[in-house]
N, C-alpha and C positions, 0 to 999 in steps of 0.2 A: 504493500499500500503506500502510497507517495505520500509526502509531506503534506502538498495540496489539498488532497483528499482528507488528512485527518483534520486538519486546520478547519475545514469546511465543516467536518462533522461535530466539532466540538464548538465552536463559535455560536452561540445563540442569534437567529435572525430576528432583526427588529423591522416590523412594519407599522410605519405611521398613516394614521389618516391626517387628511387635509385639518388645519386646525379651524373649529368653528368660534367665532366670535361669541363673547360672555356677554351678553347685552345688560342684565340688571345686577351684575356682581358687585357693584360697587352701591347699589340702594341696598341691597341685603344687607350687608356690612354693616351699613350707617344704621339700618332700621334695628339689626339685631344689637347694635350696641346701645341705642337709645332704649329699646326694650328692657334691656340687662339694667341700665342706670335707673329708670323708672321705678324698677321693680326692687332694687335696693335702696332707693329712697323711699318706697314705699312700706318695706320692711322698718325701717328705721322709724319713720312717723307712726307706725304701729304700735311699735315697741314703746315711744313716749308717750303715745295717746293713752297706753295700758296704764303706764308708770302714773299719769295726770289723774286718771278715773280711781284707781286703786291706791292712790298716794294716801289716804287720809284713813283708809279701811284697815286695820290692823286689830288683832285680838290680844293687847295689853302687850304685846312684846315690843322689840325695837323697831322703830317708824322709818320710813324710808329715808328722812332726813339724816337718820343716824347710820344707816347703811351705805347710802350712795351719796355722792358728791356731783349733783347735778350739772354745775358748770364745767367740771373735767369729764364728765361724759359728753355733754354738749361739744365740748373742744375736739374730742377724740372723734366723735362721729362725724363733726364736718372734716378733720382729718382724712378719716378714711374715704367719706365720700369724694373729697378732691382728689386723692390720689387716685380713686377709681376712674374718675373722668378724665385726669392726666394721661393715666395709662390706655385707657380707652382711646382719646386721641392720638396717641402714639401710635396705637395699632391700626389708625385708620391711613 
């Protein structure tokens, strides 16, 4: 067997189809990013609303003000949301 035949048998053949244009690729990426960011904001809003509604209801134990430092939590939340939007814009 010749070396040309051996090389032809071991090399995989690649068949390429003509490239098709992706019409809405950028639009779906942007839509997905905004859906993620809005769901992230919604989760944090629900957590803060839960804290506000249930903040005064406790059964004689330590209250929410004893357990949580709300300004620090709000700052951490803002930093997380800002980092999410910064990362998202960097990926677009």
